[in-house]
N, C-alpha and C positions, 0 to 999 in steps of 0.2 A: 101068960098073955098070948093070945093067938096072933099070928102074923097077918098084917093087913095086905090086901092086894095093892099093887102099885097104882097110884092115882095118875090119871091122864088129863087132869083139868087144864093144865097148861097147854097141852097139845090141842085139845078141843078148842080152847080159847083162841089159839092161834089160827086153827083152821076156820073157826067161825069168823074170826076177824079177816082172814084171807078171802073167804067166800063172800064176805059182806063188803066187797070193794065198792059197791054202789050204794052203800047205806047212807043214812041221814047225817052221820057224823062227818062224812067226807067234805061236805060243802062248808060247814063252819070252819074246818081246818084250812080249806082253800081260801076262804075269806080272810082268816088270820094270816095266812101266808102272804096274801096280796097286801094286807095292811102292814105287815112287818117287813116288807121288802124295802131295802134302802134305795133311794133314788141315785143311781150311779151314773146319770147322764147318758143313758142309752147303751150300757155295757151288756145288757141281756135283752134280746128281743121279746121273749115271753117266758115267764117262770113256769116250770112244770109243777103241777100240783103234787102234794105228797101221795105216795103210793098207798099208805094205810093210815087210817086214823082210828084210834081205839080209846074208848073211855072205860076204865075200871076203877071202881071205888071213888068216883067223882073226880079223878085226876087224869087229864089227857096225856097221851104219849104220842110222840112223833117218830115215825120210822122214815129214815132217809138214807138213800144209798150215797156212798161217798162220790164226790164230783170227780169225774174223770178229767185228767189233764189234757190239754190240747195236744193233738197228735197221737194220743193213745186211747182213742174212743173204743177200740176193740177189746180193751182189757177192762174188766169189772172188778172193783175193790169194794165189795159189799160185805165181806166177812167180818170186818171189824165193827160194823154199825148195826148188826141184827142181834136180837136177843135169842138166846138159845132156849131152853125148855121152860124154865119155870120163872123166869123173871125178865124184866126189862131194865135197860140201862137208863138211869136217871141222869139227864144232861142239865147243865146249868143254863141260865138264861142267855149267857154269851154263846154257848154252843148252839142253842136254839136259833139265835140270830145268825150264827154262822152257817147253820144247816140250811136255812132258807135260800141264801144265794147259791149254795152248792147245788141244791136241787134245781134252782132256776137256771143255772148256767149249763145245764146238760143240753147241748145243742144238736149233736149229730146222732142221737138215738132214734132208731126206727121202731115201728110196732113190734118187730121180731124181738128186739132187745127187751121190750116191755114184757113180752110173754115169757122170755127166758128168765127174767128177774122174778116173775111171779112163781114160776116153777121152783126156783131156788128157795123162795120163801116157804113154799109148802114142804120142802125137804129139809128145813132147818133142823139142825141137831138140837136135841134138848139140852146139850152142854153149852153153856154160855161162857165165852172167853172175853174177859174184861180187859181192854187195852190198858197198858201202863201209861204213866205220865209222859215218858219220852216220846211214845208213839203219838199221843194226843198233841204234844207240842210240835212235833214234826208235821202232823196234818194241819194244825193251825197255821204253821209258818207257810206251808204250801198254799193254803187258801189265801193268806195275806198277799203272797207274791202274785197269785192269780188275780186278786181283786185290786191290787195297787195300780196297774196301768189304766184302769177305768176312771180313776179320780182326776185325770187331766188329759188333754189332747196333745199328743206328741207331735213335734214339728219335723222330726227326722225319721219317722217310721212310715212306710207306705203300707196302708191297711188294704187288704184285698176286699173285693166286693163280698157282701154277705147275702147276696141274693139266694145262693144255694142253701145257706143255713136257715134262712127264713122259710124257704120252701120245705125243708125237712121238718122244721118245727110245725108247719101247718099240716103236713101229712101225719106227724106223730100224734097230735092231739087237736083234731079239728074242732072238738066241742069247746075247748078252752079259748079259741080265737075270739077276741072281742069284736064288737060291732065296729062299723066304719067310724062311728063317732068316738068310740073309746080306743081306737087303734093308735098306738104311739108312732110318731113321725121320727125317723132317724135323721139326726143332724150331723153325724160323723160316722165314718166307717168303724166297724167292730175292731177293737184292739187285738193285735196279734200277740201270740205268746212267743217266748224265746225260741222255741223249737220251730215255729212257723217262720219267724224272721230268718233263722239260720238256714232253713230249707229254701226260702226265697232268695237269699243271698247266694246260696250255692248254685241255684238254677241260673241266676243272672251271670255269675262268674263262668259257668259252663257255656252260656250263650256267647258271652264276650270272647271266650277262648275259641269257640267254634268260628266266630266271625274273623278273629285275628288269623286263625289258621287258614280260613278261606282267602283272606287278603294275601297272606304269605304265599299261598298256592298260586293265586292270580299273578302276583309279582314274579314268581318263579317262571310261570308260563310266558309272561311278557318278555322277561330277560332272555329266555330261551329263543323266542321268536326273533328278537333283535340280534342275537348272536348268529342265528341262522342266516338272517339277511346280510349281516356284515361278512360272513364267510362267503356267501354267494358273490357279493361285489368284489371282494378281494380276489376270489378265484377268477372272475371275469377280467379284472385288471391285469392279473398275472398272465392270463391268456393273451390279452392285447399286448402287454409289454414283451412277452416272449415272442409274439408274432412280429412286433416291430424290431426287436433285437435281432431276430432271425433275418428280417429283410435288410436291416442295416449291415448285419454281418455279411449278407450276400452282396450288398452294394459295395461294402468296404473291400471285400476280397474279390470283387468282380474284375478280373484282369482284362476283360474284353473292351473296357472303356478306354478310349484314347484321348489324351490331353493335347491341347494346341501347342504348337512349337513355341518355344520361348527363346528370345535372343536379347542381346544388349540394347538394341535400338528400341524395342518395345518397352523394356524396363526403364530406359532413359526417358522415353516419351511420357510414361505414366508418372515418373518422378517429377518431370517438369510440370505436368498438369497439376500434380499435388502441390508443388512449390508455388505455382501461380495462384492457386486457390488460397493458400496460406498467406501469400503476399497481399491479395485483395482484402482478406480478413484483417490483416495487420493494418493496412491503410485505413479501412473503415473505423477500426478501433482508435487509430491515431487521430482521425478527424473528430471522433466523439470526445477523445481526450482534450483536444484543443478547444472544442466547443465548451466543455465543462470548465476549462481554465478561464475562458473568456467570461462565462457566467459568474464564476467566482470573483473575477476582477470587477465586473459591473456591480455585483452585490456588495462588495466591499466599498466601492465608490458611493453607491446609494446610501449605505450605512454611514459613511463618513459625512456625506452631505446632510443627512438627517441629524447627525450629531452636531454638525456645525450650524444648523438652521436655528432660527429664533426660537424662543421659548414657546412651547405648545400652549402654555397657559395664556400668553398674550394673543396667540392666534385664536384660541377659543373665545376669548373676551371680544376680539374684533368681530368675529362672525356672529356671536350672540348679539352684540350691539347693532350690527348691520341688520340682523333679522328683526330685532325689535323696532329699529328705525323704519324699515319697509312696512311692517305691520301698522305702525302708527300713521304713516303717511297715507296708506291705503284707507284706513278708517277715517282719517280726516277728509280725504277726497270723496269718499262715499257719503259722508254727511253733507258736504258742501255742494255736491253735484246737483242736488234738487234746486238750490237757490240759483246756481249758474244757469240751469235750463230755463227757469222762470224769467231771468233777466234777458236771456237770448230771445225768448218768445215775445217779451215786451218790446224789445228793440225791433224785431222783425215786424211786429204788428204796427208799430208807429210809422216805420218807413213805408210799409206796404199801403197803409191807408193814405198816406200823403201821395204816393205814386198813383194809386188808383183814382184819387180825387182829381189830380192833374190830367190824367188820361181821359177821364169822363168829361171834364170841362172842355178839353180840346175837341173831342168828338161832338159835344153839344154845340160848341161855337161854330164848328165847320158845318154842321147840319143847318144851323140857324142862318148863317151867312149865305150858304148856297140857296136855301129857300127864298131868302130875301132877293137875291139876284135873279132867280127864276121869275119871281113875281115882277121884278123891275123890267125884265126883258119882255114879258108879255104885256106889260102896261095894263094890267087888269085890276079891278076893284080899287080904283083910285078915288080919293075924296074930292070935294069941290075945289079945293085949292091945289090939287094936283099931287099931293103926297100920298104914299102908300099907307093903307090902314094896317098897322102892326099892333099886336097885343103888347101889353106892358112887359111881359117876360122877355120877348124877343127884342124889344126896344132896349131893355136894361142890359141884355147880353151884348148887343151891338155897341152900346155906349162903353161897357167895360173893355171890350176888345180894342176899341179905338183909343181909350185912355191908356192902356198898357203899351200900345204901339207908340203913342206920343212920348211916353216916358223913356222907351228904348231909343227913340230918335234923339232925344235930348242927351241921353247918356253917351251915344256915339259921337255926337257933335262935341261934347266936352272932352272926350278921349281922342278926338282927331281922326276917327275911323270913318272916312267919307266914301270908301269903296264898298260898303256893305250893301247887300242885296236884301230887299224885303222878302221875308219868308225863311231866311236862313237862321234866324235867331230862335232860341228855345223859349217857348212861351210857358215858363214854369215859375213865374212870379206868384207869390202868395200875398194875401192881404196882410196888413200889420197885425190884426188880431189873430189870424191863423199862424203867422210866423211866431208871435209871442207864445201862443199855446204850444206850438211844436217845440220851441226851445225850452220851455218850462218842463215839459214831460221828458224831453231828452236829458235835461240836467238832473231830474229826479232819478232816472235810470242810472246815470253815471255815479251819483252819490251812493245808491244802493250797491253798485259794483265795487266801490271802494270799501264798503263795510263787510263784504263777503269774508275776507281773510284778516279783518282787523283783530280778531282774537286768536290768531294762529302765529306761531313763531316763524321767523324767516327761513329756518332750516326746512320747513315743511310747505312753504308757499312760494319760495323764490326759486326760479328755475336754475340760476347759477349755483346756489348753495346745494341744491339736490344733486346736480351734476358733479360737484366737487366731492360729495360723499362717494359716488360711484367711481370717480376717477381714482380716489385713494384705494378702493378695492381693486381696480384694474392694475394699478402700479404695484401693490403689495402681493397680490395673489392672482396673476393673470390667468392661470389655468382654471381655477374655480370660477373666475369671472366669465370666461368664454363658455365654460361648461354649463353655466346657469342661463345662457342666452339672454344676457342683460340688454344687449343691443336691440333685441326684438321686443322687449318689454318696456323700454323707456318711452317710445312714442305714445303708447297708451297711458303710461303713468303721467306724462307731461301734458297730455291733451286738455284736461280741465283747466290747468293753469294758463295755457296759451289761449283758450277760449275766453277766459276772463279779460286778457289783454286785448283781444280782438272785439270786445263789445263796443268800444267807441271808435272802431276802425271802419270807415266807409270807403270801399274801393271805387265808388262812383264819383268821388271828389278829386279834383286835380291836386288839391293841397293836402291830400291824405298821406300819411307816412308810408314810405315804402317798406316792404317786408324785410328787406335786408338791413334796415336801420332799427328794427325793433330789438329790445333787449333779449328776448328769448332766442331770436335768430342768431344774434352774436354769441350767446352762451353756447348754443348747440354747435356752432361752427368751431369755436375754440375747443370744445370737448372732442370733436371729431379730429381736429388737427393734432391734438395731444395723444391720440390713440397710437399704441405701438404696433408695428407690423409683426404679425405672427406668421412665420413661414410654414407652420403646420396646417394652416387653414387656407382653403382656396379663396375665400372672400372674407373680408372683415365686416362684420355686422354693424360695427360702430360707424362705418362710412355711409351707411344707408339710413341713419337716424333722421337726418334732416328731410330727406325725400319722403320717408315714412310719415313724419309729422305733417308735412305739407299735404300729402295725399289723404291723411286721416282727419285733419283738422281744418286746414285753410281752404282746400279745394271744395269741400262740401259747403262751406260758408259762401264762397264765390258763386257756386251753382245756385244757391238760394237767391242771391242778389240778382243774378242774370234772369232767373225764371220769373221772379215776382216784382222786382223793383226797377231794373234797368229799362231805360227808354232809348231805343235805337235811334230815334230822331235827335237825341241830344249828342252833339259832337264832343262836348266836354266829358260826359259820362263814358262815351265809347272810347275816347283816347285814354282816360285813366284806367278803364277796365282792361284794355288791351296791354297797357304797360305792365300791370300787375300779373296778367296771365303770361306774358312773355318771360317775366322774371321767374315765375313758378316753373315754367316749362324748361328754362335753362338749368334749373337745379337738378332736374331729372334727365338732362340731355345725355348723360353717360349711360343711362339705362336703355337697354335695347327694347324693352316692352313698355307699352303705355298702360298705365293703371286704369282700372275700371272707373275710378272717380274722375279722371281726366276725360275719359270717353263720355261720361255723363255730362260733364261741363260743356263739351263741344256740341253735344246733342241739344242741350238747353239753348245754346247760342243760335243754332240753326232754327230751332222751333220758334224762338222769340223773334228772329228776323222775318221769318215767313208770316207770322201773325201781324207784325208791324206793316209789311207790304200790303197785306189784305185789308187792314183796318185804317191805316193812316194816309195812304197814298190816294189822292183824288185830284185829277187835273181835268177840269171841265172844258168842253169844246163849245164855244159860242159862235153864232153866225157872224159874218164880217160886218153886217149892218148894226149889230148890237154892241160892237166893241167901241166905236166912236173915238178911236185914238187911244194912246197909251194912258191917258189920264182918266179913262172911264172906269167905273167900279168893276165891270166885267174883266177888263184887261188887267187891272191891278190884282184882282182875285186870282186870275189865271196865272199871272207871273209869280205870285206868292206860292201857289201850289206847285208850280214847276220847280222853283228853286228849293222848295221843301223836299220834293222828291229827289232832286239832284243832291241835296244834303244827305238824305238817307243812302243814296248810291255811294257817296264818298265814305260814309260811316261803315257801310258794309265792306267796302274794299280795304278798310283799315285792319280787318282780320286776316289780311294776306300773311302767310307764314304760320298762322295758327290753324286755320281751316284748310282742308285739302283744296287744291286748285280747281278741280272739277266741281266741287260743291260751291265754292265761291263764285265761279263763273256762271253756274246755273242760277244762283240767287241774284247776283248783281246784274249780269248781262241778259240772262234769259227771262227772269221774272220782272225786272224793273226797267232796264234800258229799252228792250225791244217792245215791251207791252205798254209803257207809259211815256217815257221820254221821247222816243223816236216819233211816236204818234203826235205828241204835242209839238215837236219841231216841224213835222210835216204840215201841220195846220197853221203854223206861224208864217209871217211874211218874210221871204228871203231878204237877208240884209246883214249888216254888221252885228246886230243882236243875235241872230241865229248862229253866225260864225263864232261869236264869243261863247255862246252856250256850248257849241260843239268843242271848242277849245277847252272849256272847263271839264267836260266829260272825259276828253283824252288825257287831261292832267290827272284825273283820279285813277286811271288805269295803272296797275303795278308794272314797273319796268322789268321785273323778273319774267313776265310773260313773253317779252320780246327780246330777250338777251341772245337768242340764237342768231348768229350772223348769216347763216345760210338761208334764213327764211326770206321768201319772196312774196308770200301771201300771209294774210293775217289769220287769226283764229276764227273758226266758223261762227261763233256767237256774235262777231262784229261785222258780219256781212251786211246786215241792214243799215248799220251805221255808216259803212263805207259807201254804200249806194246813195244814201242821203247826201253825203259829202260831194259825190260826183254830180248829183243833180243840182245841188246848190252852186257848185262851181260853174256849171253850164249856164245857169240863170244869171250869175254875177259876172260872167266873162265879158259881157257887153257893157260898156259904160265906164263909170269911174270906180268900179269895185275890183280892180286888178289886184290890189293889196290883199283883199279878202280871199281872192283865188290863190295867191301865194300862201296865205295862212292855211287854206284847206290842203294844199300840197304838203305843207309841213306836218299837218295832222296825219295825212296818209302815210308819210314816211315814218312817223312815230309808231303807228300801229302796225308797221311792217307790211303795208299795202304798196310795195315798191312798184309793182307792175302797173297798177292803176295811176300812181303818181307820175311815172314816166310817160305813159300815154297821154295824160292830161297836160303835161308840160309841153310835149311835142305838138299837141293839137292846138294849143293856144300860143305857141311860140314864146314860151316864157323861159327865162334864164334858169339854170340849175339852182335849186334851193340851197341855201347855206346849210352846213351841218346843224342838226337839231340841237336846240339848247335845252339842257335839263330843266325840267319843271314847266315847260310850255304845254 
């Protein structure tokens, strides 16, 4: 049998398969590779298609190069996966599935590596080396290790960016890049292999080591700089110290310096000075020691006094009770003050209306009577029977005037007062109906006054009980009592209670109760007398409580009476008012200053007197023919008006000692005597009546004005009065009126017109007058 030539079918088949790299069977294999790729969550950016696809006898074969491990991309392990001459290696389905990811994970291959692998395939030896089971297991284990990190996302591995890998993949097989719509989006960085992680950790360690070495180098440089600075400073100090020591050495051993001479006297003087200073210091310390000893003794005494004092609990209870008491009484008075003010207003209104009605009636009657006498003197508008034609109103007024005069005459006759002069009585009588109405309203006010504090305990509305409470405080704790200025607060606290007691007090009545007899006055006086003298205080505030109460409560009430209710023509009202005012002024006689309330009271007195002189004084002057003797209506009216003016003059001079002398002389002498009384006397007929009137005027003058024994002339305001007396004496010197002339000389002597009295006696050859009798 002849030898056959060697068949090269396998080789040609391989070559044809190599040359047919762009054949039709490549695309189905690529599709199968894409279909069989496991979804590893982005562990491979793009799978490389198989290098060769060949179909023989209806069965497809896959040629795949072994996957290069990361970090060893330059080394190619394809010898174990290629078929050699005459056969192919049949792989199981597992190996096919494992081969696909191996081929897909080839990342760093360039086109040059593709060409080199194709050349190697062309030169494949026809001898096929079949790997053994151990090799296959080792390859499988490597592939498992390479594929395992892709099954989860590690938390402690830093994956480097895969931008370069994707770029290489795109350059290697640009045809296999999918479209934009089919391109996969990476949600996690590509996992690193063990070698890459080791290389990255090595680089990090090297960087840290370099940084630490740099820091150590910088630290060494800084320490060297600080050492150099320290060395420089020490060297400079050493130089200075050496310089100073040299200078001191020079000074120390400088023999050219000469010391002052020293002897025993100088040493003794210095020692004495030192001893004197020490003695002064010792004496100051001794004084401080003695002071401290005294402080210790006083402290011990204070401690002992506090220990021996009463229980603090009792003191606290007392002060707390006193505080509650004061708060309660203040609340009570704040509630009652409204009612008190209403009652005061009602009382003032009632009295003011009465005084206003009497004043208006007097002025109307004066006007009516004067008009009637003027008509009578003219003898005009008379009726057929010779009577004056008067209207019913004037006729009724004249009849009422005459009826009241008749009642007063009868009353004087019954009382035996026969020396009374017409016009000196106060025309203040009221009709029975008016008097009843007045008394009824006054009684209602007093009843309301009693009901103000009917629901209040006596400890809160009785002045004596209230002062007893504060007296206990003053006796137990005088220091806290005076520190609380209780003496300044009591007048204001007691004012509402005193005002209630003054509601039924009328200072214009002679029978009104004196202030020093009132209960509140007595209680305050006893409280003041019981006050202890405190030597630590310059003045005791408790001694001024009464004067403060009078200034704050009583004086304003008196001022209202004077300004609105007082009638200066009423002698009884004026006498009562002056008595109360003198008593009030005596209570504050010890005080050097006059309070503002008292100044207001005196101003009210002066203003009310001026108003009365202007409104109430009217002395008409009728011709001699119309007077028709003393019994004529004109003469009677003139006499009544003169004696009424003289009564006002007497009432004004009752304020002597309360008003200043210059003010009183201006009111009584300047405005009333010289303007009205002297003119009326000059118009009268000289005679015993004129001398009697002059004697009454002189009797009203205060004796304090003429107490100076060296006076030879009278006060200037009496000059007109003295001249009238001299004229009257010359007219009465002839005839049977020598007794009236002697009476005039006595009047001149009383007013201290001694020179005029002596000249008048010598001129008329009269005997020296007897010494003046008081009250003439």
